[in-house]
DRENPA-3360 file (N, C-alpha, C; in nm, 2 decimals, always signed):
BEGIN
1 = MALRRSVG = +3.75/+1.54/+2.56/+3.61/+1.43/+2.59/+3.64/+1.39/+2.74 ~ +3.56/+1.45/+2.83/+3.57/+1.43/+2.96/+3.48/+1.30/+3.00 ~ +3.56/+1.21/+3.08/+3.49/+1.09/+3.16/+3.43/+1.11/+3.28 ~ +3.30/+1.11/+3.31/+3.26/+1.14/+3.44/+3.17/+1.04/+3.51 ~ +3.16/+1.01/+3.62/+3.08/+0.92/+3.69/+2.96/+0.99/+3.73 ~ +2.86/+0.90/+3.76/+2.72/+0.93/+3.78/+2.72/+0.98/+3.94 ~ +2.71/+1.11/+3.97/+2.70/+1.12/+4.12/+2.64/+1.26/+4.13 ~ +2.59/+1.29/+4.25/+2.53/+1.40/+4.29/+2.39/+1.42/+4.26;
9 = KLGNDLPS = +2.31/+1.50/+4.30/+2.17/+1.53/+4.29/+2.12/+1.57/+4.16 ~ +2.02/+1.50/+4.09/+1.98/+1.54/+3.96/+1.92/+1.67/+3.97 ~ +1.95/+1.75/+3.86/+1.87/+1.88/+3.83/+1.77/+1.86/+3.73 ~ +1.70/+1.99/+3.72/+1.59/+1.98/+3.63/+1.64/+2.00/+3.49 ~ +1.66/+1.90/+3.43/+1.72/+1.91/+3.30/+1.64/+1.91/+3.17 ~ +1.50/+1.92/+3.19/+1.41/+1.93/+3.10/+1.36/+2.05/+3.06 ~ +1.33/+2.08/+2.93/+1.29/+2.22/+2.87/+1.15/+2.25/+2.97 ~ +1.13/+2.37/+2.98/+1.01/+2.42/+3.05/+0.89/+2.39/+2.99;
17 = FISRSPSS = +0.87/+2.38/+2.86/+0.74/+2.34/+2.79/+0.70/+2.18/+2.80 ~ +0.78/+2.11/+2.85/+0.76/+1.97/+2.89/+0.71/+1.97/+3.01 ~ +0.56/+1.91/+3.02/+0.51/+1.93/+3.16/+0.54/+1.81/+3.24 ~ +0.58/+1.68/+3.19/+0.61/+1.58/+3.27/+0.73/+1.53/+3.23 ~ +0.81/+1.46/+3.33/+0.96/+1.42/+3.29/+0.92/+1.27/+3.22 ~ +1.03/+1.25/+3.12/+1.03/+1.12/+3.09/+1.01/+0.99/+3.17 ~ +1.07/+1.01/+3.29/+1.04/+0.87/+3.37/+0.91/+0.87/+3.44 ~ +0.84/+0.98/+3.45/+0.70/+0.98/+3.49/+0.61/+0.94/+3.39;
25 = LLHSHATS = +0.64/+0.97/+3.28/+0.57/+0.91/+3.14/+0.58/+0.76/+3.14 ~ +0.70/+0.71/+3.19/+0.72/+0.56/+3.15/+0.63/+0.50/+3.25 ~ +0.57/+0.55/+3.35/+0.48/+0.49/+3.44/+0.35/+0.50/+3.43 ~ +0.31/+0.58/+3.32/+0.17/+0.63/+3.31/+0.12/+0.54/+3.18 ~ +0.00/+0.57/+3.14/-0.07/+0.49/+3.02/-0.03/+0.58/+2.91 ~ +0.04/+0.69/+2.92/+0.08/+0.76/+2.81/+0.24/+0.79/+2.80 ~ +0.29/+0.80/+2.69/+0.42/+0.82/+2.67/+0.46/+0.92/+2.56 ~ +0.58/+0.96/+2.57/+0.61/+1.05/+2.46/+0.65/+0.99/+2.33;
33 = FGYKEVRE = +0.62/+1.06/+2.22/+0.66/+1.04/+2.07/+0.70/+1.17/+2.04 ~ +0.84/+1.21/+2.04/+0.87/+1.35/+2.03/+0.79/+1.44/+2.11 ~ +0.76/+1.54/+2.10/+0.67/+1.63/+2.17/+0.54/+1.59/+2.21 ~ +0.49/+1.49/+2.14/+0.34/+1.45/+2.16/+0.35/+1.35/+2.25 ~ +0.22/+1.34/+2.31/+0.20/+1.24/+2.42/+0.10/+1.13/+2.35 ~ +0.13/+1.01/+2.35/+0.06/+0.91/+2.29/+0.05/+0.82/+2.38 ~ -0.07/+0.73/+2.36/-0.08/+0.59/+2.43/+0.04/+0.50/+2.42 ~ +0.08/+0.42/+2.53/+0.19/+0.32/+2.52/+0.19/+0.22/+2.40;
41 = EEKSKLVG = +0.05/+0.19/+2.38/+0.04/+0.07/+2.27/+0.07/+0.15/+2.14 ~ +0.05/+0.28/+2.12/+0.06/+0.32/+2.01/+0.20/+0.36/+1.95 ~ +0.29/+0.40/+2.04/+0.43/+0.42/+2.02/+0.52/+0.34/+1.95 ~ +0.51/+0.20/+1.98/+0.59/+0.11/+1.90/+0.55/+0.12/+1.76 ~ +0.43/+0.14/+1.71/+0.38/+0.12/+1.60/+0.43/+0.26/+1.53 ~ +0.43/+0.38/+1.59/+0.46/+0.50/+1.54/+0.61/+0.50/+1.50 ~ +0.69/+0.45/+1.59/+0.84/+0.43/+1.59/+0.88/+0.35/+1.48 ~ +0.80/+0.23/+1.48/+0.82/+0.15/+1.36/+0.79/+0.22/+1.23;
49 = NVFSNVAS = +0.69/+0.28/+1.21/+0.66/+0.37/+1.10/+0.78/+0.44/+1.05 ~ +0.84/+0.54/+1.15/+0.94/+0.60/+1.13/+1.06/+0.55/+1.06 ~ +1.10/+0.43/+1.12/+1.22/+0.37/+1.08/+1.20/+0.27/+0.94 ~ +1.07/+0.24/+0.92/+1.03/+0.18/+0.80/+1.04/+0.28/+0.70 ~ +1.01/+0.41/+0.71/+1.02/+0.50/+0.63/+1.16/+0.54/+0.59 ~ +1.25/+0.54/+0.68/+1.37/+0.60/+0.66/+1.48/+0.50/+0.64 ~ +1.43/+0.36/+0.65/+1.55/+0.24/+0.65/+1.64/+0.28/+0.52 ~ +1.57/+0.30/+0.39/+1.66/+0.30/+0.27/+1.77/+0.41/+0.28;
57 = SYDIMNDL = +1.73/+0.52/+0.35/+1.82/+0.64/+0.34/+1.89/+0.65/+0.47 ~ +1.89/+0.56/+0.57/+1.92/+0.57/+0.70/+2.08/+0.61/+0.72 ~ +2.16/+0.53/+0.64/+2.30/+0.55/+0.66/+2.35/+0.68/+0.58 ~ +2.28/+0.72/+0.46/+2.32/+0.85/+0.41/+2.29/+0.94/+0.49 ~ +2.18/+0.96/+0.55/+2.12/+1.07/+0.66/+2.21/+1.08/+0.78 ~ +2.26/+0.94/+0.83/+2.35/+0.96/+0.94/+2.48/+1.03/+0.90 ~ +2.52/+1.00/+0.79/+2.65/+1.04/+0.74/+2.63/+1.23/+0.72 ~ +2.51/+1.26/+0.66/+2.51/+1.41/+0.64/+2.47/+1.48/+0.78;
65 = MSAGLHRL = +2.40/+1.42/+0.85/+2.34/+1.47/+0.98/+2.47/+1.51/+1.08 ~ +2.56/+1.43/+1.06/+2.68/+1.42/+1.17/+2.80/+1.45/+1.10 ~ +2.79/+1.48/+0.98/+2.91/+1.51/+0.90/+3.01/+1.37/+0.91 ~ +2.96/+1.25/+0.89/+3.05/+1.16/+0.92/+3.10/+1.11/+1.05 ~ +3.06/+1.19/+1.15/+3.12/+1.18/+1.27/+3.06/+1.06/+1.35 ~ +2.94/+1.00/+1.31/+2.88/+0.88/+1.37/+2.96/+0.78/+1.34 ~ +3.05/+0.76/+1.26/+3.16/+0.65/+1.23/+3.26/+0.65/+1.34 ~ +3.29/+0.77/+1.38/+3.38/+0.77/+1.49/+3.33/+0.74/+1.62;
73 = WKDRLVSK = +3.23/+0.79/+1.63/+3.14/+0.75/+1.76/+3.12/+0.62/+1.80 ~ +3.08/+0.53/+1.67/+3.06/+0.40/+1.69/+3.20/+0.33/+1.70 ~ +3.31/+0.37/+1.65/+3.43/+0.33/+1.66/+3.48/+0.35/+1.82 ~ +3.44/+0.44/+1.87/+3.47/+0.47/+2.02/+3.41/+0.37/+2.10 ~ +3.27/+0.35/+2.07/+3.16/+0.26/+2.14/+3.23/+0.12/+2.16 ~ +3.28/+0.06/+2.02/+3.33/-0.07/+2.02/+3.48/-0.07/+2.09 ~ +3.55/+0.04/+2.08/+3.68/+0.02/+2.15/+3.65/+0.02/+2.31 ~ +3.54/+0.07/+2.38/+3.51/+0.06/+2.49/+3.46/-0.09/+2.54;
81 = LNPFPGMK = +3.42/-0.16/+2.42/+3.38/-0.28/+2.45/+3.49/-0.39/+2.46 ~ +3.60/-0.38/+2.41/+3.71/-0.45/+2.41/+3.67/-0.60/+2.35 ~ +3.63/-0.60/+2.23/+3.57/-0.75/+2.18/+3.69/-0.86/+2.17 ~ +3.66/-0.98/+2.20/+3.74/-1.07/+2.20/+3.70/-1.21/+2.13 ~ +3.80/-1.28/+2.06/+3.74/-1.41/+2.01/+3.66/-1.48/+2.09 ~ +3.57/-1.55/+2.03/+3.49/-1.66/+2.12/+3.35/-1.59/+2.20 ~ +3.37/-1.45/+2.19/+3.26/-1.38/+2.27/+3.13/-1.39/+2.22 ~ +3.03/-1.40/+2.28/+2.88/-1.39/+2.24/+2.83/-1.24/+2.28;
89 = HLDVAGGT = +2.81/-1.17/+2.17/+2.77/-1.01/+2.18/+2.62/-1.00/+2.13 ~ +2.57/-0.91/+2.18/+2.42/-0.88/+2.14/+2.42/-0.72/+2.11 ~ +2.40/-0.70/+1.99/+2.36/-0.54/+1.94/+2.23/-0.52/+1.91 ~ +2.14/-0.45/+2.01/+2.02/-0.40/+1.98/+1.99/-0.28/+1.93 ~ +1.89/-0.28/+1.85/+1.85/-0.18/+1.77/+1.96/-0.15/+1.66 ~ +2.02/-0.23/+1.62/+2.13/-0.25/+1.52/+2.11/-0.29/+1.39 ~ +2.00/-0.28/+1.34/+1.96/-0.35/+1.21/+2.05/-0.33/+1.10 ~ +2.11/-0.21/+1.08/+2.17/-0.18/+0.97/+2.34/-0.26/+0.97;
97 = GDVAFRVL = +2.37/-0.30/+1.10/+2.48/-0.39/+1.11/+2.61/-0.30/+1.14 ~ +2.59/-0.18/+1.15/+2.70/-0.07/+1.16/+2.79/-0.11/+1.27 ~ +2.73/-0.14/+1.40/+2.81/-0.17/+1.52/+2.86/-0.31/+1.51 ~ +2.76/-0.40/+1.47/+2.79/-0.55/+1.46/+2.91/-0.56/+1.38 ~ +2.91/-0.49/+1.24/+3.05/-0.52/+1.16/+3.16/-0.46/+1.21 ~ +3.16/-0.35/+1.31/+3.30/-0.32/+1.36/+3.33/-0.41/+1.51 ~ +3.24/-0.49/+1.56/+3.27/-0.58/+1.66/+3.34/-0.69/+1.58 ~ +3.28/-0.73/+1.49/+3.35/-0.83/+1.42/+3.48/-0.81/+1.37;
105 = DSIKSVSR = +3.51/-0.70/+1.30/+3.64/-0.64/+1.25/+3.72/-0.65/+1.37 ~ +3.69/-0.61/+1.48/+3.78/-0.58/+1.61/+3.81/-0.72/+1.64 ~ +3.73/-0.83/+1.66/+3.76/-0.96/+1.70/+3.87/-1.03/+1.60 ~ +3.84/-1.01/+1.46/+3.94/-1.05/+1.36/+4.07/-1.00/+1.37 ~ +4.07/-0.85/+1.43/+4.20/-0.82/+1.44/+4.29/-0.84/+1.55 ~ +4.21/-0.87/+1.67/+4.27/-0.93/+1.79/+4.32/-1.09/+1.75 ~ +4.26/-1.16/+1.67/+4.31/-1.29/+1.64/+4.43/-1.28/+1.54 ~ +4.42/-1.18/+1.45/+4.54/-1.17/+1.37/+4.67/-1.12/+1.46;
113 = RAMEGTLP = +4.64/-1.05/+1.56/+4.75/-0.99/+1.65/+4.81/-1.11/+1.74 ~ +4.73/-1.21/+1.75/+4.75/-1.32/+1.87/+4.84/-1.40/+1.78 ~ +4.84/-1.44/+1.65/+4.92/-1.51/+1.58/+4.90/-1.48/+1.45 ~ +5.00/-1.52/+1.36/+5.00/-1.49/+1.25/+4.89/-1.61/+1.16 ~ +4.79/-1.53/+1.12/+4.66/-1.60/+1.06/+4.56/-1.57/+1.15 ~ +4.48/-1.67/+1.18/+4.35/-1.66/+1.26/+4.35/-1.76/+1.38 ~ +4.26/-1.77/+1.45/+4.23/-1.88/+1.54/+4.09/-1.93/+1.51 ~ +4.08/-2.01/+1.42/+3.95/-2.06/+1.37/+3.85/-2.12/+1.47;
121 = EVEEKTQI = +3.93/-2.21/+1.54/+3.85/-2.29/+1.65/+3.79/-2.18/+1.75 ~ +3.85/-2.07/+1.78/+3.82/-1.97/+1.87/+3.71/-1.90/+1.79 ~ +3.73/-1.85/+1.67/+3.64/-1.75/+1.60/+3.53/-1.81/+1.56 ~ +3.51/-1.97/+1.56/+3.39/-2.04/+1.53/+3.30/-2.02/+1.65 ~ +3.35/-1.99/+1.77/+3.25/-1.98/+1.89/+3.21/-1.84/+1.91 ~ +3.27/-1.75/+1.82/+3.20/-1.62/+1.81/+3.06/-1.61/+1.77 ~ +2.98/-1.54/+1.84/+2.84/-1.52/+1.79/+2.81/-1.36/+1.82 ~ +2.77/-1.30/+1.71/+2.72/-1.18/+1.72/+2.56/-1.16/+1.68;
129 = YICDINPK = +2.48/-1.12/+1.77/+2.34/-1.11/+1.73/+2.29/-0.97/+1.72 ~ +2.25/-0.95/+1.61/+2.19/-0.82/+1.58/+2.05/-0.82/+1.57 ~ +2.00/-0.75/+1.69/+1.85/-0.77/+1.72/+1.78/-0.64/+1.70 ~ +1.68/-0.65/+1.62/+1.61/-0.51/+1.58/+1.47/-0.53/+1.56 ~ +1.39/-0.45/+1.61/+1.24/-0.48/+1.60/+1.18/-0.45/+1.46 ~ +1.26/-0.40/+1.37/+1.21/-0.34/+1.23/+1.28/-0.44/+1.12 ~ +1.17/-0.52/+1.06/+1.23/-0.61/+0.96/+1.30/-0.52/+0.85 ~ +1.27/-0.40/+0.81/+1.32/-0.33/+0.70/+1.44/-0.30/+0.75;
137 = MLSVGKKR = +1.49/-0.26/+0.87/+1.62/-0.23/+0.90/+1.71/-0.35/+0.91 ~ +1.66/-0.47/+0.95/+1.74/-0.57/+0.93/+1.77/-0.61/+0.78 ~ +1.67/-0.60/+0.70/+1.69/-0.61/+0.55/+1.82/-0.54/+0.50 ~ +1.83/-0.40/+0.54/+1.94/-0.34/+0.50/+2.06/-0.37/+0.54 ~ +2.05/-0.43/+0.69/+2.17/-0.49/+0.74/+2.22/-0.61/+0.67 ~ +2.14/-0.69/+0.64/+2.17/-0.81/+0.55/+2.24/-0.78/+0.43 ~ +2.16/-0.68/+0.35/+2.22/-0.64/+0.22/+2.37/-0.57/+0.23 ~ +2.39/-0.49/+0.35/+2.52/-0.45/+0.36/+2.62/-0.56/+0.40;
145 = AADRGLGE = +2.58/-0.66/+0.46/+2.66/-0.77/+0.51/+2.71/-0.84/+0.37 ~ +2.60/-0.85/+0.28/+2.65/-0.91/+0.16/+2.74/-0.85/+0.10 ~ +2.71/-0.72/+0.07/+2.80/-0.61/+0.00/+2.94/-0.62/+0.05 ~ +2.95/-0.64/+0.18/+3.08/-0.65/+0.24/+3.16/-0.80/+0.25 ~ +3.09/-0.87/+0.18/+3.14/-1.02/+0.17/+3.11/-1.09/+0.29 ~ +3.03/-1.07/+0.38/+2.99/-1.12/+0.50/+2.86/-1.19/+0.51 ~ +2.78/-1.21/+0.36/+2.66/-1.26/+0.37/+2.67/-1.40/+0.42 ~ +2.78/-1.49/+0.41/+2.77/-1.62/+0.46/+2.86/-1.62/+0.59;
153 = ERCLNWVE = +2.87/-1.52/+0.65/+2.94/-1.52/+0.79/+2.85/-1.59/+0.89 ~ +2.90/-1.72/+0.94/+2.81/-1.78/+1.02/+2.80/-1.72/+1.17 ~ +2.90/-1.63/+1.21/+2.89/-1.58/+1.34/+2.78/-1.44/+1.36 ~ +2.74/-1.41/+1.22/+2.65/-1.28/+1.26/+2.51/-1.36/+1.24 ~ +2.42/-1.31/+1.34/+2.28/-1.37/+1.33/+2.18/-1.25/+1.37 ~ +2.10/-1.25/+1.25/+2.00/-1.15/+1.24/+1.88/-1.18/+1.29 ~ +1.82/-1.09/+1.40/+1.71/-1.14/+1.49/+1.61/-1.04/+1.50 ~ +1.48/-1.06/+1.46/+1.36/-0.97/+1.48/+1.34/-0.98/+1.61;
161 = GDAEKLSF = +1.34/-0.87/+1.69/+1.31/-0.88/+1.83/+1.28/-0.74/+1.90 ~ +1.22/-0.75/+2.01/+1.18/-0.63/+2.10/+1.29/-0.60/+2.23 ~ +1.35/-0.49/+2.21/+1.45/-0.45/+2.32/+1.40/-0.47/+2.47 ~ +1.26/-0.46/+2.47/+1.20/-0.46/+2.60/+1.15/-0.61/+2.64 ~ +1.16/-0.70/+2.55/+1.12/-0.84/+2.58/+1.22/-0.93/+2.48 ~ +1.33/-0.95/+2.54/+1.44/-1.03/+2.44/+1.41/-1.17/+2.46 ~ +1.45/-1.23/+2.35/+1.43/-1.37/+2.33/+1.55/-1.47/+2.38 ~ +1.65/-1.39/+2.44/+1.78/-1.45/+2.47/+1.76/-1.51/+2.62;
169 = EDASMDGY = +1.85/-1.60/+2.64/+1.85/-1.67/+2.77/+1.93/-1.58/+2.88 ~ +1.91/-1.60/+3.01/+1.95/-1.54/+3.11/+2.12/-1.56/+3.10 ~ +2.20/-1.45/+3.14/+2.34/-1.47/+3.14/+2.40/-1.54/+3.02 ~ +2.36/-1.51/+2.90/+2.41/-1.57/+2.79/+2.50/-1.49/+2.71 ~ +2.53/-1.35/+2.76/+2.59/-1.26/+2.65/+2.71/-1.20/+2.74 ~ +2.83/-1.18/+2.65/+2.94/-1.12/+2.72/+2.95/-0.98/+2.71 ~ +2.87/-0.94/+2.61/+2.86/-0.79/+2.60/+2.71/-0.74/+2.52 ~ +2.69/-0.61/+2.55/+2.54/-0.56/+2.50/+2.58/-0.41/+2.46;
177 = TIAFGIRN = +2.54/-0.39/+2.33/+2.54/-0.25/+2.30/+2.41/-0.21/+2.23 ~ +2.39/-0.08/+2.23/+2.26/-0.02/+2.17/+2.31/+0.12/+2.12 ~ +2.29/+0.15/+2.01/+2.34/+0.28/+1.94/+2.22/+0.34/+1.88 ~ +2.21/+0.46/+1.94/+2.08/+0.54/+1.88/+1.95/+0.49/+1.87 ~ +1.94/+0.39/+1.97/+1.81/+0.32/+1.98/+1.72/+0.33/+2.10 ~ +1.78/+0.34/+2.20/+1.70/+0.35/+2.34/+1.61/+0.46/+2.35 ~ +1.64/+0.57/+2.28/+1.53/+0.68/+2.32/+1.41/+0.66/+2.24 ~ +1.41/+0.57/+2.15/+1.29/+0.51/+2.09/+1.20/+0.42/+2.13;
185 = VTHIEKVL = +1.24/+0.37/+2.26/+1.16/+0.26/+2.31/+1.06/+0.32/+2.41 ~ +0.94/+0.24/+2.44/+0.84/+0.31/+2.53/+0.87/+0.30/+2.67 ~ +0.95/+0.19/+2.73/+0.99/+0.17/+2.86/+1.14/+0.17/+2.87 ~ +1.22/+0.28/+2.90/+1.37/+0.27/+2.90/+1.41/+0.15/+3.03 ~ +1.33/+0.15/+3.14/+1.35/+0.08/+3.25/+1.35/-0.08/+3.18 ~ +1.26/-0.10/+3.11/+1.25/-0.26/+3.07/+1.37/-0.29/+2.99 ~ +1.42/-0.20/+2.92/+1.53/-0.22/+2.82/+1.64/-0.25/+2.90 ~ +1.67/-0.17/+2.99/+1.78/-0.18/+3.09/+1.78/-0.32/+3.17;
193 = SESYRVLK = +1.66/-0.34/+3.22/+1.64/-0.45/+3.30/+1.66/-0.58/+3.21 ~ +1.62/-0.58/+3.08/+1.65/-0.70/+3.01/+1.80/-0.71/+2.95 ~ +1.86/-0.59/+2.93/+2.02/-0.60/+2.91/+2.10/-0.64/+3.04 ~ +2.04/-0.63/+3.14/+2.12/-0.69/+3.26/+2.09/-0.83/+3.28 ~ +1.97/-0.88/+3.25/+1.93/-1.01/+3.26/+2.01/-1.10/+3.17 ~ +2.03/-1.04/+3.05/+2.11/-1.14/+2.95/+2.24/-1.14/+2.95 ~ +2.31/-1.04/+3.03/+2.45/-1.05/+3.04/+2.51/-1.14/+3.14 ~ +2.62/-1.19/+3.11/+2.68/-1.27/+3.20/+2.75/-1.17/+3.30;
201 = RGGRFLCL = +2.79/-1.25/+3.44/+2.87/-1.17/+3.52/+3.00/-1.12/+3.45 ~ +3.02/-1.00/+3.47/+3.15/-0.93/+3.41/+3.12/-0.87/+3.27 ~ +2.97/-0.92/+3.23/+2.95/-0.84/+3.11/+2.94/-0.67/+3.12 ~ +2.95/-0.63/+2.99/+2.94/-0.50/+2.99/+2.84/-0.45/+2.91 ~ +2.77/-0.35/+2.96/+2.66/-0.27/+2.89/+2.70/-0.14/+2.83 ~ +2.69/-0.12/+2.70/+2.74/+0.01/+2.65/+2.62/+0.07/+2.57 ~ +2.60/+0.21/+2.57/+2.49/+0.28/+2.51/+2.54/+0.40/+2.45 ~ +2.53/+0.41/+2.31/+2.56/+0.53/+2.25/+2.43/+0.60/+2.20;
209 = ELSHVDTP = +2.43/+0.72/+2.25/+2.30/+0.80/+2.23/+2.30/+0.94/+2.20 ~ +2.23/+1.00/+2.13/+2.24/+1.15/+2.10/+2.17/+1.21/+2.25 ~ +2.25/+1.31/+2.30/+2.23/+1.37/+2.44/+2.21/+1.50/+2.45 ~ +2.25/+1.57/+2.55/+2.22/+1.70/+2.60/+2.35/+1.78/+2.59 ~ +2.33/+1.91/+2.53/+2.46/+2.00/+2.52/+2.42/+2.11/+2.64 ~ +2.53/+2.13/+2.71/+2.52/+2.23/+2.81/+2.56/+2.36/+2.81 ~ +2.65/+2.38/+2.71/+2.72/+2.51/+2.69/+2.64/+2.59/+2.61 ~ +2.60/+2.72/+2.68/+2.49/+2.79/+2.62/+2.49/+2.84/+2.49;
217 = IFKELYDY = +2.63/+2.89/+2.41/+2.64/+2.93/+2.28/+2.62/+2.82/+2.20 ~ +2.71/+2.71/+2.23/+2.69/+2.57/+2.16/+2.55/+2.53/+2.14 ~ +2.48/+2.53/+2.26/+2.35/+2.49/+2.27/+2.27/+2.55/+2.16 ~ +2.27/+2.68/+2.15/+2.18/+2.76/+2.06/+2.20/+2.73/+1.93 ~ +2.34/+2.71/+1.89/+2.37/+2.66/+1.75/+2.33/+2.52/+1.73 ~ +2.33/+2.45/+1.81/+2.29/+2.31/+1.79/+2.13/+2.29/+1.79 ~ +2.06/+2.38/+1.87/+1.90/+2.39/+1.86/+1.87/+2.42/+1.72 ~ +1.93/+2.53/+1.67/+1.89/+2.57/+1.54/+1.94/+2.48/+1.44;
225 = YSFSVIPA = +2.06/+2.40/+1.43/+2.06/+2.31/+1.34/+1.97/+2.20/+1.34 ~ +1.94/+2.14/+1.48/+1.84/+2.04/+1.51/+1.72/+2.06/+1.46 ~ +1.66/+2.19/+1.47/+1.52/+2.20/+1.45/+1.50/+2.27/+1.32 ~ +1.60/+2.35/+1.26/+1.59/+2.40/+1.12/+1.64/+2.32/+1.00 ~ +1.76/+2.26/+1.05/+1.83/+2.20/+0.92/+1.80/+2.06/+0.90 ~ +1.82/+1.99/+1.01/+1.78/+1.84/+1.01/+1.65/+1.81/+0.95 ~ +1.53/+1.86/+0.99/+1.41/+1.81/+0.93/+1.41/+1.85/+0.79 ~ +1.46/+1.98/+0.73/+1.46/+2.01/+0.60/+1.56/+1.93/+0.53;
233 = MGELVAGD = +1.67/+1.87/+0.56/+1.76/+1.77/+0.51/+1.68/+1.65/+0.49 ~ +1.61/+1.61/+0.61/+1.53/+1.47/+0.59/+1.42/+1.49/+0.46 ~ +1.37/+1.59/+0.46/+1.28/+1.63/+0.34/+1.34/+1.61/+0.22 ~ +1.45/+1.68/+0.17/+1.53/+1.67/+0.08/+1.58/+1.55/+0.03 ~ +1.65/+1.47/+0.13/+1.72/+1.36/+0.11/+1.63/+1.23/+0.11 ~ +1.55/+1.22/+0.21/+1.46/+1.09/+0.23/+1.30/+1.12/+0.20 ~ +1.28/+1.25/+0.17/+1.15/+1.26/+0.15/+1.07/+1.26/+0.26 ~ +1.11/+1.28/+0.38/+1.03/+1.25/+0.49/+1.08/+1.35/+0.61;
241 = RESYQYLV = +1.01/+1.48/+0.62/+1.04/+1.58/+0.72/+0.99/+1.52/+0.85 ~ +0.89/+1.45/+0.86/+0.82/+1.43/+0.97/+0.90/+1.34/+1.08 ~ +0.97/+1.24/+1.01/+1.02/+1.15/+1.08/+1.17/+1.20/+1.15 ~ +1.20/+1.31/+1.10/+1.35/+1.37/+1.11/+1.29/+1.48/+1.23 ~ +1.19/+1.52/+1.23/+1.12/+1.62/+1.33/+1.12/+1.52/+1.44 ~ +1.07/+1.41/+1.45/+1.05/+1.33/+1.55/+1.18/+1.31/+1.60 ~ +1.27/+1.27/+1.53/+1.42/+1.23/+1.56/+1.48/+1.35/+1.67 ~ +1.47/+1.48/+1.62/+1.52/+1.58/+1.71/+1.43/+1.61/+1.84;
249 = ESIRRFPS = +1.31/+1.59/+1.81/+1.22/+1.60/+1.93/+1.26/+1.50/+2.06 ~ +1.28/+1.37/+2.01/+1.29/+1.27/+2.09/+1.43/+1.27/+2.17 ~ +1.51/+1.35/+2.10/+1.66/+1.39/+2.18/+1.63/+1.46/+2.29 ~ +1.54/+1.56/+2.27/+1.52/+1.64/+2.38/+1.43/+1.60/+2.49 ~ +1.37/+1.50/+2.47/+1.27/+1.42/+2.56/+1.36/+1.32/+2.64 ~ +1.47/+1.29/+2.59/+1.55/+1.17/+2.66/+1.62/+1.21/+2.78 ~ +1.62/+1.14/+2.89/+1.68/+1.19/+3.00/+1.83/+1.26/+2.97 ~ +1.88/+1.34/+3.08/+2.00/+1.41/+3.07/+2.10/+1.28/+3.09;
257 = QEKFARMI = +2.22/+1.32/+3.08/+2.33/+1.22/+3.09/+2.34/+1.17/+3.23 ~ +2.34/+1.27/+3.32/+2.33/+1.23/+3.47/+2.22/+1.14/+3.51 ~ +2.09/+1.16/+3.46/+1.99/+1.10/+3.51/+1.97/+0.96/+3.43 ~ +2.01/+0.94/+3.31/+2.03/+0.81/+3.25/+2.12/+0.73/+3.32 ~ +2.24/+0.79/+3.36/+2.33/+0.72/+3.43/+2.28/+0.66/+3.56 ~ +2.20/+0.71/+3.64/+2.13/+0.68/+3.76/+2.04/+0.58/+3.71 ~ +1.96/+0.58/+3.60/+1.86/+0.48/+3.57/+1.95/+0.33/+3.54 ~ +2.07/+0.35/+3.47/+2.16/+0.22/+3.44/+2.19/+0.16/+3.58;
265 = GDAGFQKV = +2.23/+0.27/+3.68/+2.27/+0.19/+3.81/+2.14/+0.13/+3.89 ~ +2.02/+0.20/+3.88/+1.92/+0.14/+3.93/+1.87/+0.00/+3.86 ~ +1.92/-0.03/+3.73/+1.88/-0.14/+3.68/+1.98/-0.26/+3.74 ~ +2.08/-0.24/+3.81/+2.18/-0.31/+3.88/+2.32/-0.32/+3.84 ~ +2.34/-0.23/+3.75/+2.48/-0.22/+3.68/+2.57/-0.15/+3.78 ~ +2.70/-0.16/+3.79/+2.79/-0.11/+3.88/+2.90/-0.05/+3.79 ~ +2.97/+0.03/+3.85/+3.08/+0.13/+3.77/+3.02/+0.19/+3.65 ~ +2.91/+0.25/+3.68/+2.83/+0.33/+3.57/+2.92/+0.46/+3.54;
273 = EYENLVGG = +2.95/+0.48/+3.42/+3.02/+0.60/+3.39/+2.96/+0.65/+3.24 ~ +3.00/+0.77/+3.23/+2.96/+0.83/+3.06/+3.08/+0.91/+3.02 ~ +3.05/+0.93/+2.91/+3.16/+1.01/+2.83/+3.08/+1.09/+2.73 ~ +3.10/+1.23/+2.74/+3.04/+1.31/+2.63/+3.14/+1.33/+2.52 ~ +3.08/+1.33/+2.41/+3.14/+1.36/+2.28/+3.08/+1.47/+2.22 ~ +3.17/+1.56/+2.15/+3.13/+1.69/+2.08/+3.05/+1.76/+2.18 ~ +3.10/+1.79/+2.31/+3.02/+1.87/+2.41/+2.89/+1.83/+2.46 ~ +2.87/+1.70/+2.43/+2.74/+1.64/+2.48/+2.64/+1.61/+2.36;
281 = VVAIHSGL = +2.68/+1.63/+2.24/+2.57/+1.61/+2.13/+2.54/+1.47/+2.13 ~ +2.65/+1.39/+2.17/+2.63/+1.23/+2.21/+2.70/+1.20/+2.34 ~ +2.66/+1.10/+2.39/+2.72/+1.03/+2.51/+2.73/+0.88/+2.51 ~ +2.82/+0.82/+2.55/+2.85/+0.69/+2.58/+2.84/+0.65/+2.71 ~ +2.73/+0.57/+2.75/+2.72/+0.52/+2.89/+2.76/+0.39/+2.88 ~ +2.82/+0.36/+3.00/+2.86/+0.22/+3.03/+2.84/+0.17/+3.17 ~ +2.83/+0.05/+3.18/+2.80/-0.03/+3.32/+2.85/-0.17/+3.31 ~ +2.88/-0.24/+3.41/+2.93/-0.37/+3.43/+2.83/-0.44/+3.53;
289 = KL = +2.79/-0.56/+3.47/+2.72/-0.66/+3.56/+2.81/-0.75/+3.66 ~ +2.83/-0.71/+3.78/+2.91/-0.77/+3.87/+2.85/-0.87/+3.96;
% end
């Protein structure tokens, strides 16, 4: 797994059948929904329908599509965050709670290592906000929290909200994560700007996202799996082929690792880095607000 800083001139990373780049679409009255172009005001509704349709089978499909690797990827994401007792953390597009539960587990682990027992007065100050635009995904997360015995956990806050227009105050968060969510928004730049706004000085931005594979032979296998296997799997398990067809198309429309790193820097973040996992199938981007 190679760690690389965003440097150098961006190449043409988009397939030839895409006539306009994602960044140009972001500044027009049309945007991408998979390989389709739709009006900006339509995209959030279409994406909302996708996640409403797949909410009940979301975790099962993640396990099947990634052979369980998404769990390791999320562990890696949280390890880069270095959660600490008393922190205020925002996880965006995290409705099912997967990342938030890991952050909480990590904080409790730090407390246990600090002393025999816990640090109740510090842990009480810990606040983890799970923000998702889709109420059905939040409902899944709340149910999962209850199943884990966290239903009454006061530090977990479930918030229905838009990543492009966050309801949180300026400089209010120590950390910000978004996993497998940013490629679904209409304006990536607005999400990055909002993440920068809500973070405190010294706060870390982390994004885990499906990305682009460069190795030719691996890319051919990955493309076959993406376009032939995943939609069929979605139809079989979730009864929804179209939503998973959108999933694989949205990955191809997302900016390359280098270009996305540049966008993070343009939002004001410093020390921007990314780490490719599984040859670029996924990438973790990070940046600091200094």
